[in-house]
C-alpha positions in Angstrom: 0.0 0.0 0.0 1.5 3.3 -1.1 1.4 6.3 1.2 -0.8 9.3 0.3 0.4 12.9 0.6 0.1 16.4 -0.7 -3.7 16.1 -0.8 -5.8 19.1 -1.7 -9.4 19.9 -2.5 -9.9 21.2 -6.0 -12.6 23.6 -7.0 -13.6 27.2 -7.4 -17.1 27.9 -6.1 -17.6 24.3 -4.9 -15.8 21.1 -4.5 -14.9 19.4 -7.8 -12.5 16.7 -6.5 -9.5 15.8 -4.5 -5.9 15.8 -5.9 -3.2 13.8 -4.2 0.2 12.1 -4.6 0.4 8.3 -4.3 3.3 6.1 -5.3 5.0 9.1 -7.0 2.0 9.8 -9.2 -0.4 12.7 -9.1 -3.9 11.4 -9.0 -7.4 12.9 -9.0 -10.8 11.8 -7.6 -13.9 13.6 -8.8 -16.4 14.3 -6.0 -18.6 17.0 -4.7 -18.2 16.4 -1.0 -15.1 16.1 1.2 -15.1 15.2 4.9 -12.1 16.3 6.9 -10.8 15.0 10.2 -7.7 15.3 12.4 -7.6 11.7 13.6 -9.7 10.1 16.3 -9.0 12.7 19.0 -11.0 14.2 21.9 -12.7 17.5 21.9 -11.1 19.4 24.8 -12.8 22.8 24.6 -14.8 22.4 27.8 -11.9 20.9 29.8 -9.6 23.7 28.6 -12.2 26.2 29.6 -12.1 24.9 33.2 -8.3 25.4 33.2 -7.7 21.8 33.9 -4.2 20.4 33.3 -3.7 18.9 29.8 -1.1 16.6 28.3 0.2 16.6 24.7 0.1 13.4 22.6 3.3 13.8 20.6 2.6 10.8 18.3 -0.9 11.9 17.3 -0.6 15.6 17.8 -3.5 16.4 20.1 -4.3 17.7 23.6 -6.0 15.5 26.2 -7.2 16.2 29.8 -5.0 14.5 32.4 -7.2 12.4 34.6 -6.6 9.9 37.4 -8.1 6.4 37.6 -11.5 7.8 38.6 -11.5 10.2 35.6 -10.9 13.2 37.8 -9.0 16.1 36.3 -6.6 18.4 38.1 -9.6 20.5 39.2 -11.1 18.8 42.2 -14.5 17.2 41.6 -14.3 17.9 37.9 -14.4 14.5 36.1 -14.3 13.6 32.4 -16.1 10.5 31.3 -16.1 9.1 27.8 -14.8 10.7 24.6 -14.0 14.0 26.2 -10.9 12.4 27.7 -9.8 9.7 25.4 -11.7 7.9 22.6 -11.8 4.2 23.3 -15.4 3.3 22.2 -18.8 3.2 23.7 -18.1 0.5 26.3 -15.1 2.3 27.6 -17.1 5.5 27.8 -19.7 3.8 29.9 -17.1 2.3 32.2 -15.3 5.6 32.8 -18.7 7.1 33.7 -19.4 4.4 36.2 -16.0 4.8 37.8 -16.7 8.5 38.3 -20.1 7.9 39.8 -18.7 5.3 42.2 -16.0 7.7 43.3 -18.5 10.5 43.9 -20.7 8.1 45.9 -17.7 7.2 48.0 -16.8 10.8 48.7 -20.4 11.4 49.8 -20.1 8.6 52.2 -22.7 6.4 50.4 -20.3 3.5 49.9 -17.4 2.2 52.0 -13.7 1.9 51.0 -14.1 -1.9 50.7 -17.3 -1.6 48.5 -15.6 1.0 46.3 -12.7 -1.4 45.7 -14.9 -4.4 45.1 -17.2 -2.7 42.6 -14.6 -0.9 40.6 -11.8 -3.5 40.4 -13.4 -5.4 37.5 -14.1 -2.0 35.8 -10.5 -0.9 36.0 -9.4 -4.2 34.5 -11.9 -4.0 31.6 -10.9 -0.3 30.9 -7.2 -1.3 30.7 -8.1 -4.1 28.3 -10.1 -1.8 26.1 -7.4 0.9 26.1 -4.9 -1.5 24.6 -6.7 -1.3 21.3 -6.1 2.5 21.1 -2.6 1.8 19.7 -4.1 0.2 16.7 -6.5 3.1 16.2 -3.7 5.6 16.4 -1.7 3.7 13.8 -4.6 3.5 11.3 -6.1 6.9 11.7 -3.1 9.0 12.4 -3.1 12.1 10.2 0.0 12.4 8.0 2.3 15.4 8.6 1.7 16.4 5.0 -1.9 16.9 5.9 -1.2 18.8 9.1 1.4 21.0 7.3 -0.2 21.9 4.0 1.0 24.2 1.3 1.3 28.0 2.0 -1.9 28.9 0.2 -4.1 26.4 2.0 -6.8 27.9 4.2 -6.5 26.9 7.8 -9.2 29.1 9.4 -12.2 29.1 7.1 -14.2 31.5 9.2 -11.6 34.3 8.9 -10.0 33.0 5.6 -6.5 32.7 7.2 -4.0 30.7 5.2 -0.9 28.8 6.2 1.3 31.7 4.9 -0.6 34.1 7.2 0.1 31.9 10.2 3.8 31.6 9.2 4.0 35.3 8.8 2.6 35.8 12.4 5.2 33.3 13.7 8.0 35.2 11.8 6.9 38.3 13.6 7.6 36.6 16.9 4.4 34.7 17.7 5.3 31.7 19.8 1.9 30.4 20.9 -1.7 30.2 19.9 -2.7 33.4 21.7 -0.1 35.5 19.8 -0.9 34.0 16.5 -4.5 34.7 17.1 -3.8 38.4 17.9 -1.5 38.8 14.8 -3.6 36.9 12.3 -7.2 36.5 13.7 -7.0 32.8 13.3 -9.6 31.1 15.6 -11.7 34.3 16.0 -14.5 33.2 13.8 -17.9 31.7 14.5 -16.7 28.2 15.1 -14.6 29.3 18.1 -11.4 27.6 16.7 -13.1 24.2 16.6 -11.9 23.7 13.0 -8.5 25.4 12.9 -6.9 25.0 16.3 -5.4 21.5 15.7 -3.8 22.5 12.3 -2.6 25.8 13.8 -1.0 24.0 16.7 0.7 21.6 14.3 2.2 24.5 12.3 3.4 26.1 15.5 4.8 22.9 16.9 6.7 22.3 13.7 8.5 25.6 14.2 9.5 24.9 17.9 10.1 21.1 17.8 13.9 21.5 17.8 13.7 23.5 21.0 11.9 20.8 22.8 9.0 23.1 23.7 5.3 22.2 23.5 2.9 24.9 22.2 0.2 25.7 24.8 -3.4 25.2 23.7 -5.5 28.2 22.8 -7.2 30.1 25.6 -11.0 29.7 25.3 -13.8 32.0 26.3 -17.5 31.1 26.6 -19.7 30.4 24.8 -18.3 27.1 23.5 -20.9 27.1 20.7 -22.2 30.2 18.9 -25.4 31.6 20.2 -28.0 33.7 18.4 -29.5 36.8 20.0 -32.8 35.0 20.1 -31.3 32.2 22.2 -29.7 34.7 24.6 -33.0 36.6 24.9 -34.9 33.3 25.7 -32.4 32.3 28.3 -32.6 35.8 29.9 -36.3 35.6 30.1 -36.2 32.3 32.1 -33.9 34.0 34.7 
């Protein structure tokens, strides 16, 4: 199986196809719809908003909330169950939620230390077993560097129409993190609240500082996590 690289969407007013390199040959697939992804990675907007500690997955290039065996973050009593922490499948998501619930019940004095250990030991074992399959998922769905570091004219932030070259220009002016790039280029300031562009922007930044051993800090978030209309705000105010 030959590797695929230098992929780009072709079209003027709409998608006409995808062009890519494979086995040293330039190829083209005609289509009218393209679905993009950055790997099977968690959405950390809410946990970053809480200022919980996050780790950086160097292999896959994504942020994840750091949790203990009860799924508790660095913020006391803030727990992350399921795909918000790490994506391991529906069964693992259910187990992580059960672990959090048992831990909360224990803290409230509803179950004893012995009961907590007895009820959760099988769950911990099962979660460890399910997590072993994540290595396979990472290998299969890992996004190639050629996709994360596209050509200079490629649009990274569709909301503000910010290209790779715009981000690189901001970095050349001294931007060393997401916040500075945002100030200098407006990347991530659109309606999607950086949901679509933060991973690619972080990858570009990380490629510039990788030799220094530094890790780019994630973008600072501000509520709301999702865009709200004036009508939604007005209805919410009327309830209060």
